[in-house]
N, C-alpha and C positions, 0 to 999 in steps of 0.2 A: 654174316648178313644177322642184324638184328632182328627180334622177331614181330617189333611192327614193321618194319619193310620188308620180311618175309610175307607176313600177311600181307601188306599191299600188293606184292608179287603176285600171290596164290590169288588173291581175290581177281586181279585184273587179267589174270590168265582165265582163271573162270567167267568172268565177265564177258572176256571178248569169245571165248567160244559158246556162250551162251547168245552174243549178240549175233554172230555171223551162223548161228546153226538154230534151225528148229525154228519154226512159222510161229509158235507162241512168240518167243523169243523178238522176232522182226516184229510181229504185229505191235507189241508194247513197245520198241523203240519207235515205229513207225506214228502211234498213237502218243507218244511225250514228245515228237518232234514237234506233230501236228497242234499240241497242246501250246507248247515254246513258241511256235509262228503266230497263233493265235493271240496270244496275251500280248504282243508287242505291235500286232497288227493295226491301223488306224487308229492307234492311240497318239499320235505323234504329227508335228507339221514342219515344213522344211522350210528356211527361209536363205536365199542367196546373199551369198556372202563374197569379197573377191578371192577369197578362198576356196570357193564351191560350196555348196549345199550345206547346211548346217540343221542339223535335225533338234527338234526340243519337244517337250511336254511340259503341260501346266496344270497342275493341280490344286484346289482349294480356292479360298477368299480369303481376303486379309492383305496384311502388309506381304509387297512380294520379296523375295529370296531366292536368289540364285543358287542352286547345289549343285556341284562338279562332282560327277561320280570317279570312283577309281578304278584300276584296271581289272579287265573282264565285265564291265558294264556298261554304260549305257545310259540311255534317259529313264528305261527302267529302273536301275540301280540309282540312279539320283533320285527320284520318287520313294524308292523303297527307303534312303538314308533319311530324307526327309519325312517321313511319314508322322512320327510323331508332332512336327512341327504342322503338317497341313491338319492333322485333329485339334493342334493347338490355336487355330485361325491365321495361321501366315499360305500366304498363296506361294507355291515353290514351283521355280520354272526350273528345269532338267534339261539342259542340252547334253546330246551325244557327241564327246569328244572327238577329233579326229579319226577317222579309220574305224569308228563303232559305228555299227549299225547301217543309217542311213547317211551319217555324215560323210564327207567327203575327206578322200586322205591327200591333201597338197603336196607340192614337191618341196617344200618346206615346212614339216607339221612341229615345228619349234613349240613351245610353251608362251613365247612369246606372241607368236603369231596365231596362239590358241585363245588368248586373251583379247589380243585384237578383235577376234570373232564373236566372242561373247559382248564385246562394246557393241559391233553391229546387231548381234541378236537386241540389244536394250536399245538400239535405233529403231528397230523394225517392231518392238514391242511399244515402243514411245514412253518410256521408263529411263528418267533423268538419271537417276541415283539409285543404288539397290548394296544391302548385303548382299556378300557371296561367303559361301563355303564350301572347301573345297577336303574330299575324302580320300586317302591313303596318296595314290598317285596324282587326284584331280588337286592336291595343295600346292604344288609346283605352277600349273596354270593360273591356279587362284592367288596365289602370291602375286606372279608376274602382273595378273590384272588388277592388284590394289597399286602395283609399284608404277606402271605403264598408264592406267586410266585413274589416277587418284580422285577427280573429280566426279567419277561415277560412283564411288566405291565406297560405301558410308561406314561399311565394317568388313573385316576378315574374318574368317574361322576357318581354322586347320585342323583337320580333325586326322587324328592317327598318322601324320604325314609320311609318307615314303618318298623322302629326297635325300638324295647324295650329299650332304655337306661336311662330308669329313674322309671321300674317298673310298665311301664302305657303301657297297649296293647292299640298299637295306633287304633286296628281297634275293640276298645271293644263296644259291640251293647247291647241295652238294651234287658231286655228279651223277650219282643215282638219280635224286630227285631233276636234276636238270631232263632226262632221258626220259622220267614218268611224266613231268609236266609237258613236257614238250610233244610227247604224245596226246597227253589229255587234251591240250590246245590246236592241235590240228586237225582232230578230228571228234564231228558230234556224237559219233558211234561209239568212241573211244569214251568220251565223256559221260556218256548214258551210263555205258557199260559197268564201270567204276562207280559213278554217282549212285546205281541201283545194288551194288555190293558192297561197296564201303564208303557211306558217306561221312563217316564222322573222320576216315582218315584223309578225305579233301578238305574238310575243314580245319585239319591240323596241317595241311601243307599249304593250299592254296588261298586258305582265310586266315592262316596266322595263329588261328584261335584255338589253345587247349580242348578236346572233345570232351573231357572231363568236365566243362565247366557245364556242361549241357545238362546233367543230371543237378546240379546247383541252383539252376537260374527257374524262372517263370514259364510257365508253358508258352506264353506269348512270345519269349524273349526265345525258346528253343523254335518256335515255327519259324521266327524272323533269321535265324543263323542257315536254316532249311531251306527257307525262301531266296536269300541269297544268293545262296549255294545254286539252287534250278536255276536261277535268275542268270547262271552264265549264259545257259542255252537261248537259242542257235548260238554256239561258241563260235563259227567258223565266219560269222558276221561280225565278228569282232577280233579276231586274229590281226588286223593292219595295228588297230591301235594298241592291242598288248605288245606285238614286238616294238611297236614305237615306244611305249612305257619300258619295255626290257632295257631298249638303248638308252632311255633317259635314266633310269635305274643305275647303269653301269658306268655312268662318265659324272664326275662332280658336277652339282646344278653353277651353275654361270648365275648367281644373282646375288646381291648384295639389298641385303635382308635391310640393314642397317637406316635404309633409305625411305622404309616403308612407313608413312607417318599417320595412315589409318590405323584408329583402334582393333586391336586383334585380340582375339581369344585363341590359344592353343590346347590340343587336348589329345590326350594319350593314353594310355592303361601300360603299366610296368610288366605286364608277362604277355606284352604284344610279340608274337614271335619273328616280326619282322624288325624289334628293335626301334619303337617309332617314339618311344618314353626318353630316349638320349638324344635322338633328333628334334623334339618337342623342347627340351629343355635349350638345345642351341639356338632355335628360332626362337624362344622367348627371352631367352637372352641377348642377341641383336636386333629386335623390335623394340623401339623404346615402348615403355609402358604396358607392355604385351601381358595379358592374364594369362597364367599356366593354370591346368587342371589336369592332375595326373591321376586316374583311380589306381588302385591295386591291384587287379586284375579285370579279365573282360576279354582280354585278346583284342585282336585286329578289328574286332566286331563290336567291342565295348558292351558284350554280354553282361546282361543286369544291370545296365545305367541307361538303357536309351531313355527310358522315362527323367532321369536325373540330369542327360545330357541337353535334352529338348529345353528343361525349364532353366539350364544355364543358360543356351544360346540365347531362348526368350530374354532372358532378363538383360543379358549381357545387350542386344538388338535395342532393347528400352529403354537403356540409359542414355540421355542426355549427352549430346558431342560437344565435346569442352572445343 
């Protein structure tokens, strides 16, 4: 076992011991969970769709943009991904995908149906056409939205797209990582314990970003990384959606990207541990006229590039449609 794996095991065991033993640890866990629940309480709304209730939240003023979260997210992660855009004068609409937080998990939670649910959300909000951005596992339903509802989609933005386009699971873990991640994602207490003692290991594993980058980026970017991590909690309320994302990652995506005619921007980083740079190149090669941006570093969270990415998206959306 490598040193890094040994440290995770030791840290996890110690954290569990703390979590299940001692009033102070139990009190800390309860306080952390109460804070996580309060953070998302009364921050979102529900719309009824033919797939069941769909949760969403809206922040900001200005041009609307639909931001679709990745694995482990929800409307809160969508707002986090769109934070720079909100500050730049966009109104970000962030739905929770099927099985995340308060969104229903239908009998057929396919990305095609998820795209249709987005269209129903736009009907509810009275929005005819909108740019859509999909991050990580949210990239696939965003692409389906552009394909199935081209008249509703003005621009398509795919961020660190975790799509299985070459019969390779973009989030494939070793057997050891599968066991560890399975534990973490099945229990709020497990997640809190390891988050407390080994946060950087989780950034490296769950968020596919080299934790060494934390020392080289600004304080605000470090804070963003830890906030994305913390906002995976409460994790039990996201389990159905995460399980579905795992199934999608394990099967080749059955989507003909060459049929997408919407202007597209595809963004990744060379050092994303989920290997999305290669996926981004494949996507850009299949969508005619797509703009491809690959940052040399930044991991799956594009650390160090959030302001740059915000400007890239704002400029892309502002371009006249051909």
